[in-house]
DRENTI-817816 format. One record per atom (N, C-alpha, C): residue number from 1; atom name; x negated, y negated, z negated. Coordinates in steps of 0.001 Angstrom, whole numbers, plus 500000, padded with zeros to 6 digits. Layout:
   n atom     xx     yy     zz
 NUM   CA      X      Y      Z
...
This chain:
   n atom     xx     yy     zz
   1    N 418751 883408 138727
   1   CA 418448 883611 137309
   1    C 417350 884660 137108
   2    N 417274 885623 138058
   2   CA 416275 886667 137884
   2    C 414853 886102 137963
   3    N 414665 884967 138704
   3   CA 413343 884381 138848
   3    C 412967 883473 137683
   4    N 413957 883131 136853
   4   CA 413706 882137 135817
   4    C 412628 882600 134837
   5    N 412728 883857 134391
   5   CA 411765 884341 133393
   5    C 410355 884465 133964
   6    N 410159 885100 135151
   6   CA 408802 885168 135703
   6    C 408196 883793 135936
   7    N 409004 882832 136454
   7   CA 408473 881492 136691
   7    C 408089 880818 135391
   8    N 408885 881040 134367
   8   CA 408571 880457 133074
   8    C 407263 881025 132516
   9    N 407044 882328 132762
   9   CA 405808 882938 132291
   9    C 404593 882387 133016
  10    N 404756 882139 134347
  10   CA 403654 881590 135118
  10    C 403322 880181 134674
  11    N 404347 879433 134292
  11   CA 404122 878048 133891
  11    C 403511 877933 132506
  12    N 403647 878959 131700
  12   CA 403121 878896 130337
  12    C 401607 878971 130360
  13    N 400918 878191 129536
  13   CA 399450 878250 129503
  13    C 398971 879587 128983
  14    N 397905 880086 129623
  14   CA 397328 881350 129195
  14    C 396371 881091 128039
  15    N 396453 881883 127012
  15   CA 395565 881701 125869
  15    C 394201 882292 126198
  16    N 393160 881524 125952
  16   CA 391796 881973 126233
  16    C 391215 882680 125019
  17    N 390453 883729 125289
  17   CA 389749 884403 124206
  17    C 388661 883471 123672
  18    N 388469 883479 122394
  18   CA 387451 882632 121793
  18    C 386123 883374 121746
  19    N 385035 882616 121806
  19   CA 383712 883193 121665
  19    C 383478 883597 120224
  20    N 382661 884617 120058
  20   CA 382253 884989 118712
  20    C 381266 883941 118192
  21    N 381064 883864 116884
  21   CA 380081 882904 116360
  21    C 378701 883073 116987
  22    N 378290 884322 117209
  22   CA 376977 884551 117821
  22    C 376942 884015 119249
  23    N 378006 884238 120021
  23   CA 378067 883738 121392
  23    C 378122 882217 121426
  24    N 378856 881629 120495
  24   CA 378960 880170 120441
  24    C 377606 879532 120184
  25    N 376736 880226 119479
  25   CA 375422 879680 119184
  25    C 374458 879746 120345
  26    N 374759 880591 121355
  26   CA 373797 880802 122436
  26    C 374352 880404 123803
  27    N 375528 880902 124169
  27   CA 376017 880733 125540
  27    C 376145 879285 125983
  28    N 376609 878340 125158
  28   CA 376656 876953 125631
  28    C 375281 876358 125922
  29    N 374235 876976 125400
  29   CA 372875 876482 125662
  29    C 372305 877010 126970
  30    N 372952 878001 127579
  30   CA 372397 878655 128758
  30    C 372392 877720 129960
  31    N 371214 877538 130557
  31   CA 371058 876699 131744
  31    C 370922 877557 132995
  32    N 370137 878628 132907
  32   CA 369905 879484 134067
  32    C 369443 880847 133579
  33    N 369607 881871 134428
  33   CA 369128 883208 134093
  33    C 368840 883963 135378
  34    N 367896 884886 135298
  34   CA 367530 885704 136451
  34    C 367165 887108 135979
  35    N 367459 888078 136820
  35   CA 367005 889449 136635
  35    C 365876 889687 137631
  36    N 364672 890012 137140
  36   CA 363503 890152 137998
  36    C 362693 891391 137627
  37    N 361912 891839 138588
  37   CA 360969 892934 138355
  37    C 359627 892304 137993
  38    N 359443 892000 136723
  38   CA 358273 891248 136286
  38    C 357161 892108 135709
  39    N 357526 893252 135110
  39   CA 356550 894054 134365
  39    C 356424 895423 135015
  40    N 355210 895818 135397
  40   CA 355034 897164 135949
  40    C 355470 898227 134944
  41    N 355907 899357 135465
  41   CA 356273 900517 134646
  41    C 357512 900288 133796
  42    N 358325 899280 134155
  42   CA 359629 899122 133538
  42    C 360699 899291 134613
  43    N 361958 899144 134237
  43   CA 363048 899467 135162
  43    C 363239 898437 136271
  44    N 362650 897256 136134
  44   CA 362734 896292 137223
  44    C 363822 895266 137082
  45    N 364323 895034 135879
  45   CA 365325 893988 135679
  45    C 365076 893289 134347
  46    N 363854 892728 134206
  46   CA 363610 891905 133035
  46    C 364447 890628 133196
  47    N 364996 890140 132098
  47   CA 365907 889002 132146
  47    C 365204 887751 131643
  48    N 365096 886746 132524
  48   CA 364548 885447 132149
  48    C 365705 884502 131872
  49    N 365666 883854 130713
  49   CA 366726 882941 130295
  49    C 366135 881561 130058
  50    N 366826 880547 130555
  50   CA 366449 879163 130301
  50    C 367543 878549 129439
  51    N 367159 878099 128245
  51   CA 368123 877636 127257
  51    C 367803 876209 126825
  52    N 368847 875410 126628
  52   CA 368648 874090 126041
  52    C 368100 874256 124634
  53    N 367106 873467 124296
  53   CA 366479 873568 122981
  53    C 367461 873195 121876
  54    N 367353 873893 120761
  54   CA 368164 873541 119596
  54    C 367611 872308 118882
  55    N 366323 872001 119113
  55   CA 365680 870895 118410
  55    C 365769 869578 119166
  56    N 365720 869637 120505
  56   CA 365714 868416 121310
  56    C 366529 868668 122573
  57    N 367599 867912 122825
  57   CA 368444 868161 123992
  57    C 367740 867905 125323
  58    N 366576 867259 125295
  58   CA 365833 866993 126527
  58    C 364747 868034 126787
  59    N 364671 869058 125961
  59   CA 363709 870143 126151
  59    C 364444 871446 126444
  60    N 363741 872380 127086
  60   CA 364320 873699 127340
  60    C 363363 874780 126864
  61    N 363934 875894 126432
  61   CA 363176 877057 125998
  61    C 363277 878151 127053
  62    N 362200 878895 127205
  62   CA 362187 880053 128094
  62    C 362103 881315 127246
  63    N 362996 882275 127536
  63   CA 363003 883566 126845
  63    C 363023 884663 127901
  64    N 362190 885668 127729
  64   CA 362170 886811 128646
  64    C 362449 888074 127835
  65    N 363482 888822 128259
  65   CA 363904 890032 127564
  65    C 363726 891247 128463
  66    N 363544 892397 127843
  66   CA 363492 893643 128611
  66    C 364890 894036 129059
  67    N 364951 894917 130039
  67   CA 366234 895407 130552
  67    C 366902 896288 129496
  68    N 368196 896103 129301
  68   CA 368923 896893 128301
  68    C 368958 898367 128674
  69    N 368758 898688 129984
  69   CA 368746 900095 130404
  69    C 367390 900735 130193
  70    N 366446 899966 129660
  70   CA 365086 900451 129433
  70    C 364849 900713 127944
  71    N 365941 901078 127251
  71   CA 365848 901293 125819
  71    C 366317 900065 125063
  72    N 366068 899992 123768
  72   CA 366466 898811 122995
  72    C 365868 897540 123594
  73    N 366651 896480 123652
  73   CA 366186 895234 124256
  73    C 365056 894648 123416
  74    N 363949 894321 124094
  74   CA 362793 893731 123428
  74    C 362633 892283 123883
  75    N 362138 891452 123004
  75   CA 361758 890089 123367
  75    C 360329 890123 123885
  76    N 360169 889862 125173
  76   CA 358854 889959 125807
  76    C 358080 888641 125757
  77    N 358797 887523 125726
  77   CA 358117 886223 125666
  77    C 359100 885156 125205
  78    N 358593 884185 124458
  78   CA 359368 883011 124046
  78    C 358459 881787 124173
  79    N 358951 880752 124848
  79   CA 358202 879504 124978
  79    C 359153 878353 124654
  80    N 358950 877739 123493
  80   CA 359811 876651 123047
  80    C 359388 875332 123689
  81    N 360378 874579 124168
  81   CA 360126 873239 124731
  81    C 359060 873287 125817
  82    N 359241 874202 126778
  82   CA 358251 874374 127838
  82    C 358516 873464 129029
  83    N 359728 872912 129132
  83   CA 360044 872040 130270
  83    C 361071 871001 129848
  84    N 361243 870016 130727
  84   CA 362120 868878 130450
  84    C 363479 869097 131103
  85    N 364519 868588 130454
  85   CA 365890 868699 130965
  85    C 366596 867364 130749
  86    N 366935 866672 131826
  86   CA 367600 865379 131705
  86    C 369109 865507 131730
  87    N 369819 864439 131355
  87   CA 371279 864489 131279
  87    C 371985 864113 132575
  88    N 371228 863683 133593
  88   CA 371844 863157 134805
  88    C 371611 864082 135994
  89    N 372301 863745 137100
  89   CA 372085 864498 138344
  89    C 370626 864358 138769
  90    N 370086 865433 139330
  90   CA 368700 865395 139781
  90    C 367689 865579 138668
  91    N 368132 866047 137508
  91   CA 367221 866214 136376
  91    C 367332 867604 135741
  92    N 367964 868535 136428
  92   CA 368216 869854 135843
  92    C 367089 870831 136184
  93    N 366565 871553 135199
  93   CA 365576 872591 135471
  93    C 366242 873872 135972
  94    N 365442 874784 136477
  94   CA 365988 876048 136968
  94    C 364904 877094 137124
  95    N 365335 878332 137354
  95   CA 364446 879471 137532
  95    C 364537 879981 138966
  96    N 363406 880470 139482
  96   CA 363371 881032 140832
  96    C 362509 882291 140834
  97    N 362888 883245 141671
  97   CA 362087 884460 141854
  97    C 361029 884213 142917
  98    N 359811 884667 142641
  98   CA 358722 884602 143623
  98    C 358386 886025 144049
  99    N 358571 886301 145312
  99   CA 358246 887619 145864
  99    C 356747 887665 146146
 100    N 356025 888533 145462
 100   CA 354571 888601 145614
 100    C 354125 889687 146591
 101    N 355063 890349 147251
 101   CA 354711 891362 148227
 101    C 355214 892743 147847
 102    N 355169 893668 148801
 102   CA 355677 895026 148534
 102    C 354881 895720 147442
 103    N 355612 896481 146622
 103   CA 355013 897288 145557
 103    C 354249 896456 144521
 104    N 354612 895175 144409
 104   CA 353994 894329 143396
 104    C 355085 893658 142575
 105    N 354855 893457 141281
 105   CA 355887 892803 140467
 105    C 356162 891372 140936
 106    N 357363 890909 140658
 106   CA 357708 889523 140960
 106    C 356941 888586 140033
 107    N 356897 887316 140430
 107   CA 356522 886240 139520
 107    C 357743 885354 139331
 108    N 357677 884504 138337
 108   CA 358798 883639 137980
 108    C 358372 882189 138121
 109    N 359198 881385 138764
 109   CA 358950 879955 138859
 109    C 359933 879214 137968
 110    N 359404 878304 137163
 110   CA 360223 877427 136338
 110    C 360070 876018 136904
 111    N 361148 875511 137499
 111   CA 361110 874200 138151
 111    C 361848 873171 137302
 112    N 361254 871992 137179
 112   CA 361918 870869 136522
 112    C 361679 869629 137368
 113    N 362513 868610 137178
 113   CA 362422 867459 138076
 113    C 363158 866253 137517
 114    N 362807 865110 138077
 114   CA 363611 863897 137933
 114    C 363602 863210 139291
 115    N 364565 863566 140109
 115   CA 364670 862983 141448
 115    C 365892 862079 141561
 116    N 366600 861900 140447
 116   CA 367848 861150 140499
 116    C 367703 859673 140199
 117    N 366852 859320 139231
 117   CA 366732 857921 138812
 117    C 365263 857582 138588
 118    N 364981 856295 138402
 118   CA 363672 855714 138117
 118    C 362881 855492 139401
 119    N 361874 854650 139295
 119   CA 361043 854309 140460
 119    C 360248 855507 140952
 120    N 359751 856304 140027
 120   CA 358918 857455 140396
 120    C 359728 858741 140309
 121    N 359974 859349 141441
 121   CA 360613 860664 141475
 121    C 359525 861727 141332
 122    N 359822 862802 140592
 122   CA 358814 863837 140418
 122    C 359451 865219 140316
 123    N 358644 866220 140605
 123   CA 359049 867611 140419
 123    C 357850 868401 139921
 124    N 358125 869365 139061
 124   CA 357074 870209 138493
 124    C 357475 871668 138634
 125    N 356494 872507 138915
 125   CA 356765 873937 139096
 125    C 355687 874732 138360
 126    N 356114 875532 137400
 126   CA 355216 876450 136704
 126    C 355428 877852 137259
 127    N 354347 878496 137657
 127   CA 354410 879886 138099
 127    C 354009 880779 136931
 128    N 354893 881690 136575
 128   CA 354690 882554 135408
 128    C 354563 883991 135882
 129    N 353516 884663 135443
 129   CA 353247 886034 135874
 129    C 352870 886891 134673
 130    N 352999 888198 134850
 130   CA 352625 889156 133797
 130    C 351214 889647 134081
 131    N 350292 889356 133166
 131   CA 348900 889738 133331
 131    C 348371 890292 132011
 132    N 347749 891458 132088
 132   CA 347098 892066 130918
 132    C 348030 892157 129721
 133    N 349275 892541 129997
 133   CA 350225 892789 128924
 133    C 350921 891569 128370
 134    N 350762 890405 129005
 134   CA 351389 889183 128487
 134    C 351852 888308 129641
 135    N 352799 887424 129349
 135   CA 353256 886456 130341
 135    C 352421 885190 130218
 136    N 351813 884788 131344
 136   CA 350923 883627 131360
 136    C 351407 882634 132410
 137    N 351001 881379 132237
 137   CA 351235 880367 133271
 137    C 350108 880509 134279
 138    N 350442 881004 135461
 138   CA 349437 881325 136472
 138    C 349245 880212 137493
 139    N 350192 879297 137588
 139   CA 350074 878226 138570
 139    C 350837 876998 138118
 140    N 350366 875837 138582
 140   CA 350970 874552 138220
 140    C 350988 873669 139461
 141    N 352154 873129 139788
 141   CA 352279 872190 140906
 141    C 353114 871000 140457
 142    N 352581 869811 140692
 142   CA 353293 868580 140329
 142    C 353268 867646 141531
 143    N 354438 867165 141920
 143   CA 354561 866233 143035
 143    C 355347 865011 142589
 144    N 354941 863847 143075
 144   CA 355634 862620 142718
 144    C 355559 861627 143868
 145    N 356490 860689 143899
 145   CA 356474 859640 144926
 145    C 357047 858359 144341
 146    N 356511 857252 144817
 146   CA 356959 855923 144422
 146    C 358051 855501 145395
 147    N 359239 855240 144882
 147   CA 360358 854902 145766
 147    C 360193 853526 146415
 148    N 359393 852652 145808
 148   CA 359267 851291 146331
 148    C 358235 851188 147449
 149    N 357012 851613 147190
 149   CA 355988 851459 148235
 149    C 355600 852780 148888
 150    N 356327 853861 148589
 150   CA 356206 855188 149220
 150    C 354885 855890 148914
 151    N 354144 855445 147900
 151   CA 352956 856197 147479
 151    C 353385 857571 146971
 152    N 352568 858583 147247
 152   CA 352932 859941 146842
 152    C 351679 860697 146416
 153    N 351896 861762 145675
 153   CA 350793 862605 145266
 153    C 351267 863998 144900
 154    N 350395 864974 145133
 154   CA 350659 866366 144751
 154    C 349382 866957 144175
 155    N 349523 867631 143045
 155   CA 348413 868367 142452
 155    C 348832 869819 142303
 156    N 348080 870703 142918
 156   CA 348402 872130 142910
 156    C 347200 872888 142347
 157    N 347416 873653 141275
 157   CA 346323 874342 140592
 157    C 346666 875821 140441
 158    N 345781 876670 140922
 158   CA 345878 878110 140680
 158    C 345109 878399 139397
 159    N 345812 878617 138320
 159   CA 345166 878799 137027
 159    C 344517 880172 136883
 160    N 344873 881111 137774
 160   CA 344237 882429 137761
 160    C 342832 882364 138333
 161    N 342653 881570 139392
 161   CA 341362 881502 140074
 161    C 340579 880229 139765
 162    N 341269 879171 139333
 162   CA 340618 877886 139134
 162    C 340653 876981 140347
 163    N 341136 877479 141488
 163   CA 341217 876658 142696
 163    C 342257 875550 142522
 164    N 341941 874346 143034
 164   CA 342882 873245 142937
 164    C 342845 872401 144211
 165    N 343927 871685 144439
 165   CA 344035 870804 145611
 165    C 344863 869587 145229
 166    N 344391 868402 145597
 166   CA 345099 867148 145336
 166    C 345305 866421 146654
 167    N 346506 865937 146862
 167   CA 346833 865152 148055
 167    C 347519 863867 147620
 168    N 347059 862730 148131
 168   CA 347668 861443 147828
 168    C 347746 860608 149093
 169    N 348594 859587 149073
 169   CA 348710 858705 150221
 169    C 349888 857768 150064
 170    N 350152 857006 151120
 170   CA 351302 856119 151187
 170    C 352122 856527 152404
 171    N 353332 856966 152167
 171   CA 354135 857543 153234
 171    C 354441 856588 154365
 172    N 354560 855295 154074
 172   CA 354918 854328 155112
 172    C 353765 854019 156049
 173    N 352582 854462 155724
 173   CA 351424 854258 156596
 173    C 351259 855445 157544
 174    N 350535 855198 158620
 174   CA 350231 856267 159568
 174    C 348931 856973 159228
 175    N 348264 856550 158159
 175   CA 346977 857140 157802
 175    C 347162 858587 157358
 176    N 346186 859445 157622
 176   CA 346265 860814 157095
 176    C 346151 860785 155578
 177    N 346672 861781 154896
 177   CA 346602 861797 153427
 177    C 345169 861967 152940
 178    N 344916 861483 151754
 178   CA 343631 861700 151093
 178    C 343672 863087 150443
 179    N 342707 863911 150782
 179   CA 342687 865282 150292
 179    C 341441 865528 149445
 180    N 341603 866302 148403
 180   CA 340472 866742 147583
 180    C 340726 868186 147164
 181    N 339688 869000 147238
 181   CA 339792 870405 146854
 181    C 338595 870776 145994
 182    N 338790 871756 145143
 182   CA 337689 872198 144318
 182    C 338016 873492 143599
 183    N 337087 873925 142780
 183   CA 337266 875153 142000
 183    C 336737 874901 140595
 184    N 337592 875112 139632
 184   CA 337198 874957 138242
 184    C 337276 876286 137520
 185    N 337245 876215 136218
 185   CA 337311 877420 135407
 185    C 338751 877927 135332
 186    N 338884 879224 135170
 186   CA 340217 879787 134917
 186    C 340775 879219 133619
 187    N 342076 879026 133601
 187   CA 342720 878467 132403
 187    C 344008 879232 132143
 188    N 343848 880478 131718
 188   CA 345006 881328 131491
 188    C 345516 881164 130067
 189    N 346757 880739 129946
 189   CA 347392 880607 128633
 189    C 348735 881302 128669
 190    N 349067 881972 127587
 190   CA 350394 882543 127464
 190    C 351444 881454 127525
 191    N 352663 881827 127908
 191   CA 353702 880813 128064
 191    C 353975 880083 126747
 192    N 353902 880804 125631
 192   CA 354114 880160 124341
 192    C 352998 879180 124011
 193    N 351760 879564 124296
 193   CA 350628 878671 124049
 193    C 350691 877453 124964
 194    N 351069 877658 126236
 194   CA 351208 876533 127161
 194    C 352226 875532 126611
 195    N 353364 876035 126161
 195   CA 354404 875146 125639
 195    C 353903 874363 124432
 196    N 353088 875002 123594
 196   CA 352594 874344 122388
 196    C 351490 873334 122688
 197    N 350609 873645 123645
 197   CA 349437 872803 123884
 197    C 349641 871794 125004
 198    N 350484 872114 125973
 198   CA 350708 871218 127114
 198    C 352075 870553 127005
 199    N 353097 871346 126705
 199   CA 354439 870806 126511
 199    C 355095 870352 127801
 200    N 356029 869413 127662
 200   CA 356836 869001 128817
 200    C 356206 867881 129620
 201    N 355163 867232 129093
 201   CA 354656 866049 129785
 201    C 353205 866120 130184
 202    N 352606 867303 130156
 202   CA 351191 867417 130478
 202    C 350937 868366 131628
 203    N 349665 868610 131879
 203   CA 349268 869519 132947
 203    C 347768 869731 132892
 204    N 347209 870459 133852
 204   CA 345763 870674 133886
 204    C 345010 869345 133980
 205    N 343853 869293 133368
 205   CA 343066 868054 133319
 205    C 342675 867567 134704
 206    N 342483 868499 135648
 206   CA 342060 868095 136984
 206    C 343092 867199 137663
 207    N 344358 867303 137261
 207   CA 345411 866484 137868
 207    C 345359 865028 137417
 208    N 344552 864727 136394
 208   CA 344418 863335 135959
 208    C 343914 862455 137098
 209    N 343073 863025 137992
 209   CA 342553 862250 139116
 209    C 343676 861820 140052
 210    N 344681 862675 140227
 210   CA 345820 862293 141082
 210    C 346579 861126 140471
 211    N 346847 861191 139171
 211   CA 347596 860113 138530
 211    C 346816 858803 138551
 212    N 345500 858871 138397
 212   CA 344684 857666 138462
 212    C 344751 857045 139851
 213    N 344676 857876 140876
 213   CA 344747 857347 142250
 213    C 346133 856788 142548
 214    N 347164 857404 142016
 214   CA 348526 856903 142233
 214    C 348737 855542 141583
 215    N 348107 855323 140425
 215   CA 348206 854000 139796
 215    C 347596 852926 140689
 216    N 346532 853278 141386
 216   CA 345918 852339 142322
 216    C 346819 852116 143539
 217    N 347354 853201 144070
 217   CA 348192 853094 145273
 217    C 349508 852361 144991
 218    N 349992 852449 143767
 218   CA 351259 851789 143451
 218    C 351141 850265 143517
 219    N 349913 849744 143488
 219   CA 349699 848295 143576
 219    C 349568 847826 145023
 220    N 349509 848777 145950
 220   CA 349352 848424 147372
 220    C 350701 848092 147968
 221    N 350759 847038 148743
 221   CA 352008 846676 149410
 221    C 352165 847518 150662
 222    N 353219 848275 150722
 222   CA 353443 849163 151868
 222    C 353892 848349 153084
 223    N 353496 848769 154283
 223   CA 353941 848065 155497
 223    C 355442 848203 155678
 224    N 356047 847177 156241
 224   CA 357479 847209 156481
 224    C 357793 848025 157728
């Protein structure tokens, strides 16, 4: 009989604390978060948040906040609908820390992808850095492959320097990949401006050549 009461208590469901209205409006939207050393002369724990958009469930917003131990929390950057977020496996975006070397601030990578469904699998990576007092998109990498005939392509652009590289080919062939390299103008845009002008489905103009070549390669019958 002495065990009856404790066992009954264990079997009873535990009541969960409810979220506040403010938390309910934000926390269910949270996809990913990171603490990074992004801004020189701060404490070294700026918080990057990736949130599901309130306007479109297939878009995500990026928010960067100052460290709460660095005084009142400041909003350092906001980029609405900067990347795509799908509802299925293989379609989730995420944040990654980029180590830029000793005694240098980190950079932030925002990765999005669709590797779960459709004929063309793709991944996109935006490199975000703090330059001249603002957060800018400093690099862009887009990779894709055709699941049927194994055509593939990658476009990598350093937006700080203008350097770019494109690689295309058909994976089932033994031929070396087609490579192109060049240098264009710098194209530095703040993360908010990038989200407004490029959005979730665009990229640097130089990458149009990769997509054009991929359309040609997709018509080629791959060797068995």
